[in-house]
C-alpha positions in Angstrom: -11.9 -11.7 24.3 -14.7 -10.5 21.4 -13.2 -9.1 18.2 -15.1 -7.3 15.7 -12.9 -8.0 12.3 -14.3 -5.5 9.8 -13.1 -6.1 6.2 -13.1 -9.3 6.7 -12.9 -11.2 2.8 -12.7 -15.1 3.1 -8.8 -14.9 3.5 -9.0 -13.1 6.2 -11.4 -15.0 7.9 -9.7 -18.9 7.4 -5.7 -17.5 8.3 -7.4 -15.4 11.7 -8.7 -18.7 12.8 -6.2 -20.5 12.1 -3.8 -17.8 13.6 -6.2 -17.8 16.7 -6.4 -22.0 17.3 -4.5 -21.3 20.5 -5.6 -18.1 21.7 -9.2 -18.5 21.7 -10.7 -15.3 20.7 -14.4 -14.8 20.2 -13.6 -13.3 16.2 -16.8 -11.7 14.6 -16.3 -11.5 11.2 -18.0 -8.4 8.9 -17.1 -8.2 5.6 -18.0 -4.5 5.0 -15.6 -1.7 5.7 -15.8 0.0 9.5 -17.5 3.1 8.9 -20.4 5.5 10.9 -23.0 3.2 9.4 -21.2 -0.2 10.3 -19.7 0.7 13.7 -22.9 -0.3 16.0 -21.7 -4.1 14.3 -19.0 -4.1 16.7 -21.4 -2.8 19.9 -20.0 -5.2 22.8 -16.7 -5.9 21.4 -13.5 -4.5 23.3 -11.5 -4.6 20.4 -12.1 -4.3 16.5 -9.6 -5.1 13.9 -9.6 -3.1 10.9 -7.9 -2.6 7.1 -6.7 0.0 5.2 -9.5 1.1 4.1 -11.9 1.4 6.9 -12.6 4.4 7.9 -11.3 5.1 11.5 -11.8 8.5 12.1 -12.7 10.6 15.5 -16.5 10.2 14.9 -16.4 6.4 14.3 -14.1 6.0 17.3 -16.1 8.1 19.4 -18.9 5.7 18.4 -16.4 2.8 19.0 -15.7 3.9 22.5 -19.9 4.6 23.9 -19.8 1.0 23.0 -17.3 -0.3 25.1 -14.4 -0.7 22.3 -10.6 -0.3 23.9 -8.2 -1.5 21.1 -8.0 -0.9 17.4 -5.9 -3.5 15.9 -5.1 -2.6 11.9 -3.9 -5.8 10.2 -1.3 -3.4 8.2 1.9 -1.4 8.9 0.3 1.8 7.8 -2.3 3.3 10.0 -2.8 6.7 8.3 -6.4 5.7 8.1 -6.5 5.8 11.9 -7.1 9.1 13.6 -4.6 8.2 16.3 -5.1 11.3 18.7 -8.5 11.3 18.6 -8.3 7.3 20.1 -5.7 8.5 22.6 -8.3 11.0 23.7 -10.7 8.2 23.6 -8.5 6.1 26.1 -8.2 3.5 22.9 -5.3 2.1 22.3 -4.1 1.2 18.7 -1.4 -1.7 17.7 -0.5 -2.4 14.0 1.4 -5.1 11.9 5.1 -3.3 12.6 6.8 -6.1 10.6 6.1 -8.6 7.9 7.0 -10.0 5.1 8.6 -7.1 2.8 9.9 -9.0 0.0 6.3 -9.4 -1.2 5.9 -5.8 -1.8 9.2 -5.1 -3.1 8.9 -8.4 -5.6 5.8 -7.0 -6.5 6.9 -3.5 -7.2 9.7 -5.2 -9.7 7.2 -7.3 -11.0 4.7 -4.2 -12.1 7.9 -2.3 -13.3 8.8 -5.4 -15.8 5.1 -5.4 -16.7 4.6 -1.7 -18.0 7.8 -1.1 -19.5 7.7 -4.6 -21.4 3.8 -4.1 -21.7 3.4 -7.7 -20.1 0.1 -7.7 -19.8 -0.9 -5.9 -23.6 1.0 -9.3 -24.9 -0.9 -11.8 -23.2 -4.2 -10.1 -24.4 -3.0 -10.1 -27.8 -1.8 -13.7 -27.9 -5.1 -14.6 -26.4 -6.9 -13.3 -29.0 -4.5 -15.1 -31.8 -2.2 -11.9 -32.4 1.5 -12.4 -32.2 2.4 -9.0 -33.7 5.3 -7.1 -31.6 4.5 -3.6 -33.3 3.9 -1.7 -29.9 5.3 -3.9 -27.6 8.8 -2.2 -27.0 10.6 -1.7 -23.8 13.9 -0.7 -22.4 16.3 -2.7 -20.7 16.9 -1.9 -17.1 20.1 -2.7 -17.0 22.4 0.3 -17.1 19.4 3.0 -15.8 19.0 5.0 -12.8 16.5 4.3 -10.6 14.9 6.3 -7.9 13.8 4.9 -4.4 11.8 7.1 -2.6 12.0 5.6 1.1 14.1 3.3 1.7 13.1 1.6 4.9 12.8 -2.1 4.9 10.9 -2.4 1.6 12.2 0.0 -0.5 15.8 -1.2 0.7 14.9 -4.7 -0.5 13.7 -3.0 -4.0 17.0 -1.4 -4.3 18.5 -4.4 -4.2 17.4 -6.0 -6.5 17.6 -3.4 -8.9 21.7 -3.0 -8.4 21.0 -6.8 -9.2 19.8 -5.4 -12.5 22.7 -3.8 -13.2 20.6 -0.1 -11.9 22.5 2.7 -10.6 20.1 3.3 -7.6 19.3 6.9 -6.0 17.3 7.3 -3.0 15.5 9.7 -0.6 14.7 9.6 2.6 15.3 11.9 5.7 16.5 8.8 7.5 19.1 7.6 5.3 20.2 4.2 5.8 23.7 3.3 5.6 22.9 0.0 4.2 21.3 2.1 1.1 25.0 3.2 0.9 26.4 0.1 1.2 24.9 -1.2 -2.4 26.1 1.8 -3.9 22.8 4.3 -3.1 23.1 8.4 -3.7 20.8 9.8 -1.7 19.4 13.0 -3.4 16.9 15.5 -3.0 13.3 14.9 -4.5 13.1 17.4 -7.5 17.2 15.8 -8.4 16.0 12.2 -7.8 13.2 13.0 -10.3 15.2 14.8 -12.6 17.9 11.8 -13.4 15.9 8.7 -12.8 14.3 6.2 -15.4 12.2 4.5 -12.9 11.0 6.3 -9.6 9.2 3.4 -7.1 7.7 5.0 -4.3 8.3 3.2 -0.7 7.6 5.5 2.1 4.8 6.1 4.8 2.0 8.4 3.6 1.6 11.5 6.1 1.8 15.3 6.2 5.3 15.4 4.9 4.7 13.1 2.0 0.8 13.5 0.5 1.5 14.4 -3.1 5.0 14.0 -2.9 4.6 13.4 -6.6 2.5 16.0 -8.2 2.2 18.6 -10.9 5.3 20.4 -9.7 7.4 17.3 -9.3 6.2 15.6 -12.7 7.4 18.3 -14.4 10.3 17.7 -13.4 10.6 14.2 -14.2 12.9 13.1 -16.9 10.6 12.7 -19.6 9.6 9.1 -20.8 10.3 7.7 -16.8 8.4 5.0 -15.5 6.2 5.8 -12.1 5.2 2.8 -9.9 3.6 3.2 -6.3 3.1 0.1 -4.3 2.8 2.0 -0.9 -0.1 4.3 0.1 -2.5 5.9 -2.9 -2.0 9.5 -1.2 1.7 9.6 -2.3 0.6 10.5 -6.2 -1.6 13.3 -7.1 -3.3 11.1 -9.7 -5.3 13.9 -11.9 -1.3 15.8 -11.9 -0.1 12.2 -13.0 -2.8 12.0 -15.6 -1.9 14.9 -17.6 1.7 14.0 -17.3 0.8 10.8 -19.1 -1.0 13.0 -21.7 2.2 14.7 -22.6 4.2 12.1 -22.3 6.3 13.5 -19.4 5.2 10.2 -17.5 6.5 7.4 -20.0 4.4 4.7 -17.8 2.7 4.0 -14.6 2.2 1.0 -12.2 0.2 1.5 -9.3 -1.4 -1.0 -6.8 -2.5 1.4 -4.8 -5.1 4.4 -5.7 -5.9 7.7 -3.4 -9.8 7.4 -3.9 -9.6 3.2 -3.4 -11.5 2.7 -0.5 -14.6 2.4 -2.4 -13.2 0.5 -5.1 -10.7 -2.0 -3.8 -10.9 -5.4 -2.6 -14.8 -5.9 -3.9 -15.9 -7.4 -7.1 -17.1 -4.6 -9.1 -17.3 -6.2 -12.4 -21.3 -5.9 -12.6 -21.4 -2.7 -11.9 -21.4 0.8 -13.5 -17.8 2.3 -11.6 -18.8 6.3 -11.1 -14.8 7.0 -10.4 -14.0 9.0 -13.8 -10.7 9.5 -12.6 -9.9 5.7 -12.1 -11.2 4.9 -15.4 -9.3 7.4 -16.9 -6.4 5.7 -15.9 -7.2 2.4 -17.1 -7.7 3.6 -20.4 -4.2 4.1 -21.0 -1.8 1.7 -22.8 0.8 2.1 -20.6 -0.7 2.2 -17.5 -1.2 -0.9 -15.1 -3.4 -0.7 -11.8 -3.6 -3.4 -9.5 -6.0 -3.7 -6.3 -3.6 -3.6 -3.4 -2.2 -6.8 -3.7 1.3 -6.0 -3.1 1.5 -7.5 0.2 -1.0 -10.8 -0.6 1.6 -14.0 -0.1 1.7 -16.9 2.1 4.2 -15.6 4.2 3.0 -11.8 4.2 -0.6 -12.6 5.6 0.0 -15.2 7.8 2.6 -12.8 9.7 0.0 -10.2 9.9 -2.6 -12.7 11.3 -0.5 -14.1 13.7 1.2 -10.8 15.1 -2.6 -9.2 15.3 -3.6 -12.5 17.6 -0.9 -11.7 19.7 -1.7 -7.8 20.5 -5.4 -9.2 21.1 -3.7 -11.5 23.7 -1.6 -8.8 24.6 -4.4 -6.7 25.7 -6.7 -9.2 27.0 -3.7 -10.2 29.5 -3.1 -6.8 30.5 0.5 -7.5 29.0 2.6 -4.4 27.2 1.5 -3.7 23.8 5.2 -4.0 21.6 3.2 -2.7 18.3 1.4 0.0 20.1 1.0 3.2 17.5 2.2 6.3 19.3 -0.8 8.9 19.9 1.4 11.7 17.7 
């Protein structure tokens, strides 16, 4: 089946080709993001494969439908970049990757926490320049601290278990409490109570109407002073301007982001030789207690391999008229 694959990087192409060997789909790789302007590149393709920063809104979906597209397959678990309601009205099925290595994101979140707390990136830059001074590199022991986990699904639960292994007290917030979180000694709290008690807050919830800007000026005002915030989930969970103000006042002691609310125009491309006009991201990276990475938490051999296999399986099921087990509900 002809499939247009947008935002296709070299690793996407290599691993999708490997996963597709038995299925034999005709994959048309397109490096550009899916937008209104690039949608015509998918003409004649019954399926379109996208990623998190592709624009799959009602206007784009209408253009794709006119061209004959009947399936959108996103190479991600989250699907907030897709207007599922519009897709349903247009007769377009939408599938996602419901499960891939949750350890990849949870372990990366721990790595970000350690890096920002113990100033690992700053120390590495110093030693490369021959500076072995320790002044300004002091962190704090995680052992005995309270770690707040907002979202205790698969990834959040693994992160909580790792933190419990560090000797941390773990508290959580989730509208759907997990007995497994209780089993590791976790306690559920409101967002406000969690923010007030936690020395570290890590976000592992999906982005939807209820969670957008769950970290905002109000919740940050109630944050335990000097706490570290880690976000490896979705950029829209954090009001970045409010976080910057909290960094300026010292209310927020450190910030580690693998996602950013305006990342679509920045991430997954090399902008090192250009002038970046996003003043917010420029301000963020200027803080010595901030680490920003380019949405790489999921990026392990195990996770990417599973994502590609699941995507090909969904394409094959659609082609053969089989049930779409990873279908996204219309909402």
